C-alpha positions in Angstrom: -41.9 93.9 -35.1 -41.5 96.1 -32.0 -44.6 97.7 -30.3 -44.6 100.4 -27.7 -46.9 100.6 -24.6 -47.1 103.1 -21.8 -49.2 104.2 -18.9 -49.4 107.5 -17.0 -51.8 108.7 -14.3 -51.8 112.4 -15.2 -53.7 113.4 -18.3 -51.4 116.3 -19.3 -48.3 114.1 -19.0 -50.0 111.3 -21.0 -50.8 113.8 -23.8 -47.2 115.0 -23.9 -46.0 111.4 -24.0 -48.3 110.6 -26.9 -47.2 113.7 -28.8 -43.6 112.7 -28.2 -44.3 109.3 -29.8 -45.9 110.9 -32.8 -42.9 113.4 -33.2 -40.5 110.4 -33.1 -42.4 108.4 -35.8 -44.1 106.0 -33.4 -47.8 106.8 -34.1 -49.2 103.5 -32.9 -47.8 103.7 -29.3 -50.5 102.4 -26.9 -50.4 105.1 -24.1 -53.1 104.8 -21.5 -54.1 107.0 -18.5 -54.4 105.2 -15.1 -52.4 104.7 -11.9 -49.8 102.0 -12.7 -49.6 100.6 -9.2 -53.4 100.5 -8.7 -54.7 99.5 -12.1 -52.2 98.4 -14.7 -53.9 98.6 -18.0 -52.0 96.5 -20.5 -53.3 92.9 -20.4 -52.9 89.8 -22.6 -55.9 87.8 -23.9 -55.8 85.6 -20.8 -56.4 88.8 -18.7 -52.9 88.4 -17.3 -50.5 91.4 -17.5 -48.6 91.7 -20.7 -44.9 90.8 -20.6 -42.2 93.0 -22.2 -38.8 92.7 -23.7 -37.7 96.1 -22.5 -39.1 98.5 -19.8 -38.0 102.3 -19.5 -39.5 104.5 -16.8 -39.2 107.6 -14.8 -41.8 107.1 -12.1 -42.8 109.8 -9.6 -40.6 109.9 -6.5 -41.7 109.5 -3.0 -45.3 108.4 -3.3 -47.8 106.8 -1.0 -50.3 104.1 -2.1 -53.2 102.2 -0.7 -52.6 98.4 -0.6 -56.3 97.3 -0.5 -57.2 98.9 -3.8 -54.2 97.4 -5.7 -55.1 95.0 -8.5 -52.8 92.1 -9.4 -51.1 92.0 -5.9 -49.1 89.0 -6.9 -46.7 91.5 -8.6 -45.3 92.4 -5.2 -43.2 89.8 -3.4 -42.1 92.5 -1.0 -44.4 95.3 0.0 -43.3 98.9 1.0 -44.9 100.9 3.8 -48.2 102.5 2.6 -47.3 105.7 4.4 -44.0 107.6 4.6 -43.7 108.2 0.8 -41.7 105.0 0.1 -43.5 103.5 -2.9 -40.5 103.9 -5.2 -39.5 100.2 -5.2 -43.1 99.3 -5.7 -42.8 100.7 -9.2 -39.5 98.7 -9.7 -41.2 95.6 -8.5 -44.0 96.1 -11.0 -41.7 96.6 -13.8 -39.7 93.4 -12.9 -43.0 91.5 -12.7 -43.9 92.4 -16.3 -40.6 91.6 -17.8 -40.2 88.5 -20.0 -37.8 85.7 -18.8 -34.9 87.4 -20.7 -36.2 91.0 -20.4 -34.3 94.1 -19.2 -35.4 97.3 -17.7 -33.9 100.7 -16.5 -35.6 103.3 -14.3 -34.8 106.5 -12.6 -34.9 106.4 -8.8 -34.0 108.6 -5.8 -30.8 107.6 -4.1 -32.7 106.7 -0.9 -33.8 103.3 -2.3 -30.1 102.2 -2.3 -29.5 102.5 1.4 -32.6 102.9 3.5 -33.4 100.0 5.8 -36.6 98.1 6.6 -38.7 96.9 3.7 -36.5 98.7 1.2 -33.5 96.7 2.4 -35.6 93.5 2.0 -36.5 94.5 -1.5 -32.8 95.1 -2.4 -31.9 91.7 -0.9 -34.8 90.1 -3.0 -33.4 91.7 -6.3 -29.8 90.9 -5.6 -30.2 87.3 -4.4 -32.2 86.5 -7.6 -29.4 88.1 -9.8 -31.9 90.7 -11.2 -30.0 93.9 -10.1 -27.5 94.4 -12.9 -26.3 98.0 -12.2 -26.8 101.1 -10.2 -25.6 104.3 -11.9 -25.3 107.6 -9.9 -26.3 110.7 -11.9 -25.5 114.4 -11.2 -27.9 116.6 -9.3 -30.3 119.0 -11.0 -31.0 116.9 -14.2 -34.8 116.7 -13.7 -37.4 119.4 -13.6 -39.1 119.8 -10.2 -36.4 118.4 -8.1 -32.7 119.3 -7.6 -31.8 116.1 -5.7 -29.4 113.7 -7.4 -30.9 110.6 -8.8 -29.8 107.2 -10.0 -30.6 104.6 -12.7 -31.4 101.1 -11.6 -30.8 98.4 -14.4 -32.6 95.1 -13.9 -31.8 92.1 -16.2 -33.5 88.7 -16.1 -31.3 87.3 -18.7 -28.8 84.8 -17.2 -29.8 86.1 -13.8 -29.0 82.8 -12.0 -25.4 83.1 -13.0 -25.0 86.9 -12.1 -22.9 87.1 -8.9 -22.1 90.8 -9.1 -23.6 94.3 -9.3 -22.1 97.1 -11.4 -21.8 100.4 -9.6 -21.1 103.6 -11.7 -20.6 107.0 -10.0 -21.1 109.5 -12.8 -22.3 112.4 -10.6 -19.3 114.7 -11.3 -19.4 114.6 -15.1 -22.1 117.0 -16.6 -22.7 120.4 -18.1 -23.9 122.9 -15.7 -26.9 125.0 -16.8 -28.8 128.0 -15.2 -32.0 126.2 -14.1 -31.0 122.6 -14.9 -27.9 120.6 -15.5 -27.3 118.3 -18.5 -25.5 115.2 -19.4 -23.2 115.8 -22.4 -23.0 113.3 -25.3 -19.5 112.3 -24.0 -20.9 111.8 -20.5 -23.7 109.4 -21.9 -21.1 107.6 -24.1 -18.8 107.0 -21.1 -21.5 105.6 -19.0 -22.7 103.2 -21.7 -19.2 102.2 -22.6 -18.1 101.5 -19.0 -21.4 99.6 -18.3 -20.9 97.3 -21.4 -17.1 96.8 -20.5 -17.8 95.8 -16.9 -20.8 93.7 -17.9 -18.6 91.7 -20.3 -16.1 91.0 -17.5 -13.1 92.4 -19.5 -12.5 94.9 -16.8 -13.6 94.9 -13.1 -12.9 98.5 -12.2 -12.5 102.0 -13.7 -10.6 104.1 -11.2 -12.9 106.4 -9.0 -15.7 105.9 -11.6 -17.0 102.3 -11.6 -16.7 98.8 -10.0 -17.9 95.4 -10.7 -18.8 94.4 -7.1 -19.2 90.8 -6.0 -22.6 90.0 -4.3 -20.6 88.6 -1.3 -19.2 92.1 -0.6 -22.7 93.6 -0.8 -24.0 90.9 1.6 -21.2 91.8 4.0 -22.4 95.4 3.9 -25.9 94.2 4.8 -27.2 95.0 1.3 -26.4 98.7 1.5 -26.0 99.7 -2.1 -24.9 103.4 -1.5 -22.9 104.0 -4.6 -20.2 105.9 -2.9 -19.6 103.0 -0.5 -18.2 101.0 -3.5 -17.0 103.9 -5.8 -15.9 107.0 -3.9 -15.1 109.8 -6.3 -14.7 112.5 -3.6 -11.5 114.5 -4.0 -8.7 113.8 -1.4 -8.8 116.2 1.6 -6.5 119.1 1.6 -3.5 118.5 3.9 -3.1 120.8 6.9 0.2 121.9 8.5 -0.4 122.1 12.2 2.9 124.0 12.7 1.9 126.7 10.2 -1.6 127.0 11.8 0.0 127.5 15.2 3.0 129.6 14.4 2.2 131.2 11.1 4.4 131.3 8.0 4.5 129.2 4.9 3.7 125.4 5.4 6.8 123.3 5.0 5.2 121.2 2.4 4.4 124.1 0.2 7.9 125.5 0.9 9.5 122.3 -0.3 7.4 122.4 -3.5 8.0 126.1 -4.2 11.7 126.4 -3.4 13.0 124.7 -6.6 10.7 126.9 -8.7 12.0 130.1 -6.9 15.7 129.1 -7.5 14.9 128.5 -11.1 13.2 131.9 -11.5 16.1 133.8 -9.8 18.7 132.4 -12.4 19.7 134.9 -15.1 18.0 134.4 -18.4 20.2 132.5 -20.9 21.0 134.3 -24.1 19.3 133.0 -27.2 21.7 132.9 -30.2 20.4 132.5 -33.8 22.7 131.1 -36.4 20.3 132.1 -39.2 
């Protein structure tokens, strides 16, 4: 039987989470209030941290932390700077640490964790070399309250990690419904992300044009573990061609003239009579 656990440092958010659990028919969810990095609350009988089959999270972006007050420091093989608001991958490292040997997790992160250097690069290297980083999924901007920056989803998977020699990159930042104060992923957008992720995970396809790629670890190593999604899946529209002659001398660019001329000839022809035999 599945059981749900959670932890949140802000009392109001913890109450909303508990209410959500009740509304979705999960009354026995164990949601506790405390700082996850500083004092993780869910422990086994041995006083070790509980291990989970699945972990889902949307941790706060760009936080600082104090290393000397953190309990269970063994969770963190790579430490982020205490200052500079770069604790994002500390949350990821905590989630990976509490996964079971075949566990899987997904978390929302700011894009900066994919390409910044220093300790964050070492953390990416740590995840990739162990085969834990399964996918990085780019999302549209404006999906979340309180921030308009685009975010991504990192998927970590410990199952068969030793055999995983690739990372799936999905660039879904152009497919969404625009709202007044907030953008939304439509059901078809979510279905496409899930379908493409599963297809590329199974290895039946290695690429979806300008949307997703299954990238070998060797290629990521050659890029110095830079995981910027657009480096591997660039969905930017092609640049508009410029006619230098038209810019300098005026007139209709030759390329447009070649495209438009057959249409103009066709329009100037007299209309053919339509005869009905009825």
